[in-house]
N, C-alpha and C positions, 0 to 999 in steps of 0.2 A: 246799520245793517251792512253797509258797504265795507266798513272797517272790519266787521266780524267775518265777512266773506273772504276778504283779502287775507286776514290772519289765518282763517281756516285753510285756505289754499296753500299758504306758505307752510303751515304746520304739516299739511298732508304731503307736500313736496319734500319737506325735511324728513318726514317718516320714510317716504319712499327711497330717498337718497341714502339715509342711514341704513335702512333695511337692505337695500341693494348692495351697499358696500360691505355689509356684514356676511353676505352669502358667498360661499366658495363652491363652485361646481367643478368636480374632478372627473375627467374622462378616463376611459379604460386604458388609453395609451399614453398617459402622462402622470407625472408626479406634481404635487402642489407643495411648495415649501413656504410655510407661514413664517414671516419675519416680524419681529418686534424690536423697534429701535435699531434696525439693521442686523440683528442677530437672529439666526434661524431658531424659531421657538418649537416648531414641530413639523413633521413631514406627513403628508397624506398620500398614501400609495394605493388606495382602493377607490374605485369609482363611486360617485354619489355626491350628496350635498352636505357641506359642513359650514361652520360659522366661524367668524373671526371678530375681533373687537374693531369697530370702525375707527378710522383715523389714527389708530395706534398700531394696528397690525396690518401687514400687506402680504400678498401671496404672489409668488413667482412660479412659473411653469417650466418644467424640464421634460423632455420626451422620454417615454418609457420603452418605446419600440426599438427594434434593431435599426441602426443608421448605417449609411454607406458613405465612405470617404474615398473619393477618386483622387489618387495621388498624381502629382505632376510627373510626367516622364523625366527620367534623370539618367545620367551616364554612370555606369559602374565598371570597374576594372577587374578582370579575372586574375587567377593566380599566375597564368602564363602571359600576363600583361596585354590582354586583349580588351578593347573597349566595347561595351555593349550598352544598349538603351533599354532600360526597364520601365515598363508602363503597367501599373498594378492598381488594385483597389483593396480596401479593408472594410470588413463588416464589424461594427462595434456597438456597444450599448452602455448606458449609464447603469452601473451595478450598485453604487452607493451614492445616492443624490446629495447627502450631507457633505461627504468628502469632496465630491465634484464641485459643489457650491463654494466650499471653503478654499479650495486650491485653485480653481479656475474662474471664480467670480461669476458663476452662472453662465459662462460664455461658451457656446458651441464652437465659435471660431478659435478660442484659446485651446479647446480640446483637440480640434483638428490639427492645430499647429504642433501640439505635443505628439499626437499620433504620427504626423508626418516625420518628425525628427526621429522618434524611436524606431519606427518601421523602416525608414530609409537607412538608418545606421545598421539595423539588423540585416537588411537586404545587402548592403555594401559588404558587411563582414562575411556573410555566407558566400556570396559570389566571389569575393577575393580569396576564399579558401578552396575554390574549385577551378579546374581548367575549363576552358571554353566549351569543349566537347561535353564535359560533365554537366555544365549549366544547361546546354541545349537539350541533352537527353533527360534532364531532371524536370523539364517543364510540365510533365504529366502529373506531378504531385510531390516528388521528392524535394524540389526546391521550396515549395510552399511550406512543407512540413518542417524543413530546416529553418526557415525564416520565423515561423511561429515559435519554434523552440528557442531561437535567439531572442525573440521579443519577451518570452517568459512572463514574468509578473511585473514588468516595468511600469505598466499603466495602472496597476492597482493603487498606487499612491495618489492617483487622481480620481479614484472611484470609478474607473473605466475598465471594461473587460473587452479585449480584442477577440472576436469570435472566429474570424478566419481571414486569411490573406490569399489573394488570388492574383495571378499574373495574366493580364490581358494580352500583353505582347512583350516578347523579349527578342530584340532584333539587333542587327549589327549596323553601325553607321554606314551610310551610303557610300562613302569614299573607300572603304576597305571590304565591303560585303562580297564583291566578286572575287577578290583575292583570297579571302578566307574560304569561300566555297570551293575554289579550285584546290586550295591546299588540303581541305578535308577530303575531297574526292581522291587526290593523289595519295593521301595517307591510307584511305580505305583500299585503294588499289594495291598499294604496297603490302598491306596486311593480308589481302586476299591472295596475292602472289606468294607470300611467305607460307600461308596455310596450304596452298596448292603444292608448293615444292615439298613441304613436310609430308603431305599425304602421298605424293608420288614416291618419295624416298622410303616411307614406311611400306607402301605397296610393293616396291621392288624387293625390300628385305623379306617380306612375307612370301612373295613369289619365289625368290631364291631358296628360301627355307623349305617351301613346299616342294619345289622341283628336286631338291636334295633328298628329301624324305621319300619322294616317289622313286627316285633312282635307287636308293638303298633298298626299298621294299621290292622293286623289280629284280634287283640283283639277288636278294635273298630268295625270292620266289623261283628264279631260274636255277639257282644253286640247289634249292630243295627239289625242283623238278628233275634235275640231273641225278641227284642222289636217289630219288624214287625210281627213276628210269633204270639206273644202274642196279638197284636192288631188285627190280622186276626182271631184268635180264639175267641177273645171277640166280634168281629163283627159278626162272624158266630153264636155264641150263642145268640147274640142279635136278629139276623135274625130269628133263630129258635123260640126264645121266642115270637117275634112279630107274627110269623106265627101261632104258637099254641094258642096264645092269641086271634087271630081273627078267629071266627067260620067259616067265609067264606073260609078261607084258610086251616083250619085243615084237611078237607077231602083230599084236593089236596096233601098236604105234607105227609099225611098218605099213600096215594096211591103211591107217588114217593118213599117213604122209603120202602114200601112193595116190589116194583119192584126191588129196590136195593138189598133187602134181598133175593128175589127170584133169581136174577142174581148171587149173591154170592154162592147160594146153588147148582147152576148148574155147576158141575165139570165133567171132563172126557168127553168121546165121547157121552154118553147118555144124551140127552137134554130133556128127558121126566120127568115131575114132576107130582106126584100124590098127591092131597090134599084132605083132608076130608072136609065134609061140614062145620064143626065147626071151620075150620082153619081161622084165621084172614085174611089171604091172599085171600083165596077162597071167603070169605064174601065180600071183597073189589071188586073182579072181578064180583061177582054176584050183586053188588050194594046194599048190605045190610048194 
């Protein structure tokens, strides 16, 4: 009985061990690569329970989710020979697990090493094609876009897809940071002074042109005024000449002019006028 019990326990344990080693549990955020004699036999990329041949097949796990690789800060040199320190990170994922396993031997450390090399070279190439001012102004997105374009499809050979590149910090070395800032401020001041001088020159040209146009228009207006005044005087004289040349109108115009003369002579508060009988005005009123 004891022997049977022992044999039964051993058999049960063997069944449990064999059964446990034949089950593969795949999570939602992982790949399972089933290997047989060292070669990948199949890839499981859906969550659930699967089976493998015990002792002949083995299963390796690779992450399926997006991974972050924090790159080591490194020196880069701009086109105008300025040294800067680039501190960035990369988001990436395993796109083709079979190719990843074949080229990188299932190792995430190997993958990060390849990513570091490719992305660093891309960053160095992009920054070396830009002036320091362009690099600083491009931190809002243009720099990351250029680096991603430079990376291109270089990681596809490893079954990896680089999702994004972001710069955490892009700074100057401490020993020349102050000098660079002063130079940038000086350059900006020179640019501002140039724009101000150009604006003042253009404003002066506009003012001179406007003053000239105003002077021309005033001169033309005065000339036209004099012409109109002369034409009015000529018309007035013509009317007078016509009036005095017509006997029927002479008396009327003489009367009107006498009234005007009388009105002009009445000044102050005293409106009484004393005329002698031989006065031309008195004779007009008397009808002589």
